[in-house]
N, C-alpha and C positions, 0 to 999 in steps of 0.2 A: 504494500500500500504506500503510495506516495504521500509524504508528510509535509511537502513544501508549503502548502497553504496554512499550516499551523505554526510556521516558524516566525511569524511576525505579521504586522498589519499589511494589508494590501496597499501597494503604492498607487498614488494618484497620477503617476507618470508612466508612460508606456515603456515597457521593457521588450527586448527582442523576443522573449518567449511568448509574449502576448500575441504576437503575429501568427504563431502556430504554423510557420512555413508559408504563409500566404503573402501576396504582394498587393495590398489594397491601394487604390488611388483615392485620395481624400482631398477635401478642400480646406484651406486655411481660413479659420474664423477670426483669429486675432493672434498677436504676438506680445508677450509680456516678459519682463525680466525677473528672474528668480535669484535669490541670494543663497549661496552655499558656503558652509564652513569647510576649509581645507587645512592641511598642515601648515600652509603658508599664510593663512588668514582667510578673510572672506573674499569670495569671488562671485561675479554675476554671470548668468547664462540665460540666453533667450529660451523661451518655451512657446511652442505653437499649440494653441487651442484649435481643435479640428471640428468642423461642422458635424453635429450629430454624434460625437464621440465623447465619452466621459473622461478619458485620460489625455493629458497633454504630452507632447513630445519635447523633451529637453534637447537643445541643439548644442553641438560642439563646434569647434572652429571649422572643421571640414564641411559640415552641413550648412553652416552659415555662409561659407564661401560659395557653395553650390547655389543657395538661394539668392545671394547678391548677384552672382553671375547671370542667373536666369531672370530675376525680377527687379533688380536694382538694390541700392543700399538702404533705402528707406523701408522699414518693415511695414509701414502703413500700405505700401504698394503690394505687399504680399497677400493681403486680405483678398479672398475670392479666388486666389490662384490654386491650382491643383498640384499635388505632389504624389509620388508613389513611394510607399514604405516597403523596405525589404530588410533582410538581415545578412550579416557577413561575419564569419569567424575571424577574430583578430588574434593572431598568435602572440603578439607582444603583451596582450592583456589576458590571454587564455580564456576568452569568452566571446560570445556572440554580441554584436552591437547592431543598432538600427542604422540603416542607410537611407538617406532621403535623396530622391531623384526628382528634380523639377520636371513637370510636364510643360514643355514649351509650347508656345502658340504654333499651331500647325498651318497658319496662314502665311506661308512663305512661297516664293517662286523657285522651284527646283532648277529651272532653266536659267536662273540668274547666276548660277555657279558654273563657270567654264570648266570643261573637262578636256 
């Protein structure tokens, strides 16, 4: 019998295991800053609230970079944009983490790119 659910309170933030191997595409409802305690002191990280979802996604530098590249540096511009969530095993941390991939606007002209 798996006992993980009894080991502590349920997190209000999305974990890789919550995705259960699926790759959902979701819409960003809002972005807020969260404060965390670390060994070096306090740090802030952005968290994405997703439309129709209970848990928010805490972003790291890589995921913020992906969102900035796709949607711009102002998080207000991210609202209403779609992202795909997936997981990846990170050997350096010896655990799975969440990967955010921006769903870019498909209204572009393929023939504008010369081959």
